[in-house]
C-alpha positions as CSV (number, residue, x, y, z in Angstrom):
1,X,-0.1,0.3,-0.2
2,X,1.4,3.2,-0.8
3,X,2.4,6.0,2.2
4,X,-1.0,8.0,1.2
5,X,-4.6,7.4,0.7
6,X,-7.4,9.2,-1.1
7,X,-7.4,10.5,-4.4
8,X,-7.1,14.2,-3.6
9,X,-3.6,15.9,-3.6
10,X,-2.3,16.5,0.2
11,X,-2.4,19.7,1.2
12,X,0.5,22.4,0.6
13,X,2.2,23.6,3.9
14,X,0.3,25.5,6.0
15,X,-3.2,24.7,4.6
16,X,-5.7,23.5,7.0
17,X,-6.8,19.9,5.8
18,X,-8.6,17.3,8.3
19,X,-6.7,14.9,6.2
20,X,-4.4,12.6,7.8
21,X,-0.7,13.1,7.7
22,X,0.9,11.5,4.5
23,X,2.7,8.6,5.9
24,X,3.1,5.6,8.3
25,X,4.5,5.4,12.0
26,X,7.7,3.8,11.9
27,X,9.9,2.3,14.6
28,X,11.3,5.6,15.8
29,X,14.8,4.6,17.3
30,X,17.2,7.4,17.7
31,X,20.0,8.3,19.4
32,X,22.4,11.8,20.3
33,X,24.5,12.5,17.2
34,X,23.5,9.6,15.1
35,X,23.0,11.6,12.2
36,X,25.9,13.9,12.5
37,X,27.5,13.1,9.5
38,X,24.4,13.9,7.0
39,X,24.6,17.3,9.6
40,X,28.3,18.1,8.9
41,X,27.6,17.4,5.0
42,X,24.3,20.0,5.1
43,X,26.2,22.3,7.3
44,X,29.5,22.3,5.0
45,X,28.3,21.5,1.5
46,X,24.5,23.4,1.7
47,X,25.4,26.4,3.7
48,X,25.3,28.5,0.8
49,X,22.0,26.8,-0.1
50,X,20.4,28.1,3.8
51,X,22.1,31.6,3.6
52,X,20.4,32.2,0.4
53,X,17.1,31.7,1.7
54,X,14.5,33.9,2.1
55,X,12.9,31.8,4.8
56,X,15.3,29.5,6.5
57,X,12.9,26.9,7.1
58,X,14.3,23.4,7.9
59,X,12.4,20.1,8.6
60,X,13.4,17.1,9.9
61,X,11.3,14.7,9.0
62,X,10.0,11.4,10.7
63,X,12.9,12.4,13.5
64,X,11.2,9.2,15.6
65,X,10.7,8.4,19.7
66,X,13.2,11.1,20.6
67,X,13.4,14.7,19.5
68,X,17.4,14.2,20.0
69,X,18.2,14.1,16.0
70,X,16.1,17.7,15.2
71,X,18.1,19.7,18.6
72,X,21.1,18.1,16.6
73,X,20.4,19.4,13.4
74,X,19.5,23.0,14.7
75,X,23.2,23.1,16.4
76,X,24.7,22.3,13.5
77,X,22.8,24.8,10.9
78,X,22.5,27.7,13.4
79,X,26.4,27.7,13.1
80,X,25.6,28.5,9.3
81,X,22.8,31.1,9.9
82,X,21.6,31.2,13.6
83,X,17.6,32.4,12.1
84,X,17.3,29.0,11.0
85,X,13.9,27.6,11.7
86,X,13.9,24.0,12.2
87,X,10.8,22.4,12.3
88,X,10.6,18.0,13.6
89,X,7.5,16.5,11.9
90,X,6.0,13.0,13.1
91,X,2.7,11.3,12.2
92,X,2.5,10.0,15.5
93,X,1.0,12.6,17.7
94,X,1.9,10.6,20.7
95,X,5.5,11.4,19.8
96,X,4.8,14.9,19.1
97,X,3.9,15.3,22.1
98,X,6.5,13.9,24.0
99,X,9.1,16.4,22.0
100,X,7.0,19.1,23.1
101,X,7.1,17.9,26.9
102,X,10.7,17.2,26.8
103,X,11.9,20.7,25.5
104,X,9.4,22.7,27.3
105,X,10.5,26.1,28.2
106,X,13.8,25.6,26.4
107,X,14.6,28.8,25.3
108,X,15.4,28.5,21.6
109,X,14.2,25.4,21.3
110,X,12.8,23.4,17.8
111,X,9.2,23.5,16.3
112,X,7.2,20.2,16.6
113,X,4.4,19.0,14.7
114,X,2.1,16.1,13.4
115,X,3.1,15.5,9.6
116,X,4.1,13.7,6.7
117,X,5.6,14.0,3.2
118,X,3.7,16.6,2.6
119,X,5.5,18.7,4.8
120,X,2.7,20.8,6.4
121,X,4.9,23.2,8.6
122,X,3.0,25.0,11.1
123,X,2.5,29.0,9.8
124,X,2.5,27.9,6.5
125,X,6.2,28.0,4.6
126,X,8.0,25.7,2.1
127,X,11.7,24.5,3.4
128,X,14.7,24.9,2.4
129,X,16.1,21.9,3.7
130,X,14.2,18.7,4.2
131,X,16.4,15.6,6.2
132,X,14.4,12.6,6.2
133,X,16.4,9.4,7.8
134,X,15.7,5.7,8.4
135,X,12.3,6.4,7.6
136,X,11.5,5.1,3.9
137,X,13.9,2.5,5.1
138,X,10.6,0.8,6.5
139,X,8.9,1.1,3.5
140,X,8.8,-0.9,0.3
141,X,10.8,0.1,-2.6
142,X,8.2,0.9,-5.2
143,X,6.9,3.9,-2.3
144,X,10.2,5.3,-2.9
145,X,9.1,7.4,-6.3
146,X,6.0,8.8,-5.0
147,X,7.7,9.6,-1.7
148,X,10.4,11.5,-3.4
149,X,8.1,13.6,-5.9
150,X,6.3,14.3,-3.2
151,X,9.2,16.2,-0.9
152,X,10.5,17.6,-3.6
153,X,7.3,19.5,-4.8
154,X,7.4,20.9,-1.5
155,X,10.7,22.6,-1.8
156,X,11.1,26.2,-1.5
157,X,13.3,27.6,-5.1
158,X,16.7,26.3,-4.6
159,X,15.4,23.8,-1.7
160,X,17.1,20.4,-1.1
161,X,15.7,17.2,0.0
162,X,18.4,14.6,2.2
163,X,17.0,11.2,2.1
164,X,19.1,8.4,3.6
165,X,19.7,5.7,6.1
166,X,22.6,5.0,8.8
167,X,23.3,2.8,11.0
168,X,22.5,2.7,15.3
169,X,25.8,4.2,16.1
170,X,26.1,6.9,13.0
171,X,29.6,5.5,11.8
172,X,27.8,4.1,8.6
173,X,25.4,6.5,6.4
174,X,24.4,6.9,3.0
175,X,21.8,9.4,1.2
176,X,20.5,10.4,-1.8
177,X,20.1,14.5,-2.8
178,X,17.5,15.8,-4.8
179,X,16.3,18.9,-5.6
180,X,13.3,20.1,-7.9
181,X,14.3,18.5,-10.9
182,X,15.0,15.2,-9.0
183,X,17.8,13.1,-7.5
184,X,21.5,14.5,-7.7
185,X,23.8,12.8,-6.1
186,X,24.7,9.8,-3.8
187,X,26.8,10.1,-0.8
188,X,28.6,7.9,1.5
189,X,30.0,8.6,4.7
190,X,32.1,6.1,6.8
191,X,34.1,5.8,10.0
192,X,37.6,5.4,8.7
193,X,38.9,3.5,11.7
194,X,38.6,-0.3,11.7
195,X,36.9,-0.2,8.0
196,X,37.8,-3.6,6.6
197,X,35.8,-2.3,3.2
198,X,33.5,0.5,1.8
199,X,31.3,-1.8,0.7
200,X,30.2,-2.2,4.5
201,X,27.9,0.7,3.6
202,X,25.8,-1.8,1.6
203,X,23.7,-2.8,4.2
204,X,22.7,0.7,4.9
205,X,22.1,2.3,1.0
206,X,18.7,4.2,0.6
207,X,16.0,2.2,-0.2
208,X,16.0,3.1,-3.3
209,X,19.5,1.0,-4.1
210,X,19.6,-1.4,-1.4
211,X,18.2,-4.1,-3.5
212,X,19.8,-3.1,-6.4
213,X,23.5,-3.8,-4.9
214,X,23.6,-7.0,-7.3
215,X,26.0,-7.6,-10.3
216,X,24.5,-5.2,-13.5
217,X,23.7,-2.1,-11.3
218,X,25.7,1.1,-11.0
219,X,26.0,1.3,-7.4
220,X,27.3,-3.1,-7.2
221,X,29.5,-1.7,-9.8
222,X,30.4,1.6,-7.2
223,X,31.0,-0.5,-4.4
224,X,33.0,-3.0,-6.2
225,X,35.4,-0.5,-7.7
226,X,35.8,1.1,-4.0
227,X,37.0,-2.1,-2.5
228,X,39.4,-2.6,-5.2
229,X,40.5,0.7,-5.0
230,X,40.7,0.1,-1.3
231,X,42.8,-2.5,-1.5
232,X,44.9,-1.7,-3.9
233,X,45.7,1.4,-1.3
234,X,46.4,-0.6,1.5
235,X,50.2,0.4,1.4
236,X,48.7,3.9,2.1
237,X,47.4,2.5,5.8
238,X,51.1,2.9,6.7
239,X,49.9,6.3,7.1
240,X,46.7,5.9,8.5
241,X,43.4,5.2,7.3
242,X,42.4,8.5,6.4
243,X,45.1,8.8,4.1
244,X,44.4,5.1,2.5
245,X,40.8,6.4,1.8
246,X,42.0,9.8,0.3
247,X,43.8,7.0,-2.1
248,X,41.1,5.4,-2.4
249,X,38.8,8.1,-3.5
250,X,41.4,9.7,-6.2
251,X,41.8,6.1,-7.9
252,X,38.1,6.4,-8.0
253,X,37.6,10.0,-9.4
254,X,39.3,8.7,-12.5
255,X,37.0,6.4,-13.7
256,X,33.5,7.9,-11.4
257,X,31.9,10.9,-12.0
258,X,33.0,11.9,-8.4
259,X,31.5,15.5,-7.2
260,X,33.9,16.4,-4.4
261,X,37.1,16.5,-3.4
262,X,40.4,15.8,-0.8
263,X,38.5,18.2,2.0
264,X,35.2,16.0,1.9
265,X,37.1,12.7,1.6
266,X,39.1,13.5,4.2
267,X,35.6,13.3,6.5
268,X,35.0,9.9,5.0
269,X,32.7,11.2,2.5
270,X,32.4,10.1,-0.9
271,X,29.8,11.7,-3.4
272,X,29.0,10.1,-7.2
273,X,26.6,11.7,-9.6
274,X,23.6,10.2,-9.2
275,X,23.0,9.1,-13.1
276,X,25.8,6.7,-11.8
277,X,24.2,4.6,-9.4
278,X,20.2,4.6,-10.5
279,X,18.6,1.7,-10.6
280,X,19.5,0.2,-13.8
281,X,22.9,2.2,-14.2
282,X,25.9,0.9,-15.5
283,X,29.6,3.1,-14.5
284,X,27.2,6.5,-14.9
285,X,28.9,6.9,-18.7
286,X,28.9,10.4,-19.3
287,X,27.5,11.7,-16.3
288,X,29.1,15.3,-15.2
289,X,32.4,15.6,-13.3
290,X,32.9,18.2,-10.6
291,X,31.3,19.6,-7.9
292,X,29.2,23.0,-6.9
293,X,28.6,22.3,-3.3
294,X,25.8,24.7,-3.4
295,X,23.6,23.1,-6.0
296,X,24.4,19.7,-6.0
297,X,25.3,19.0,-9.5
298,X,28.1,18.4,-11.3
299,X,30.0,20.4,-14.3
300,X,32.1,18.5,-17.4
301,X,35.8,18.8,-17.5
């Protein structure tokens, strides 16, 4: 069943509607700093997007049983823009009530409201950034496209959706960035200490890709290529896991449309153009290379 019912489009942000939030209640497990990798990426690569926004509205969608990821996100983004307005949305009224109670009386605390993929923010407004982490992982793959489309339709001009998954401690993460035109890129972010091989992130791929890690798919090719490059870079491990990862990313950038560079690689990240890993893709032939962190798209070189 799709994550919404009925034949009418959900109400725009701020519109009054008797309809239920678009989505279903998920497990809701979370913890402090679990999403630090994507928060660091948003505060870094997307800082210019947030600074340019006429309304610095950000939504943390499906934050779970505790409000910690919402407060973590606000802390990171206030370093970029102190007047950022962060709203946590959950389809569960009980979770919203618990979040409000937990932060009652806290000056400058984020807002919390009942809502889902329709992004019905209290008081109206369309977000410039939307984070939906560990949400679609609990849906069916066939439901992803409709969820993405609805989220993208609610963005402010120049807005971005980040949808992905991470492990319980936030040491392995992967996410897709999307704007109003569609998906832009896939980012993987890994704790390098103790990393056996990059394909360890496979079990945390976003829902759109997790079942595509099979021969004949671009994401499978990427992870195999990353493992091969990691193995070849083993001598660099003498100087530490970071140097080994830098060598791995340099090698991948020669054959893959890598959209970031050493400054991000040093953090355990790697971002590639979506065209290289989209379902049915093979090595992203002809995909753009180079990256403007503000818009998430590459340019040929």
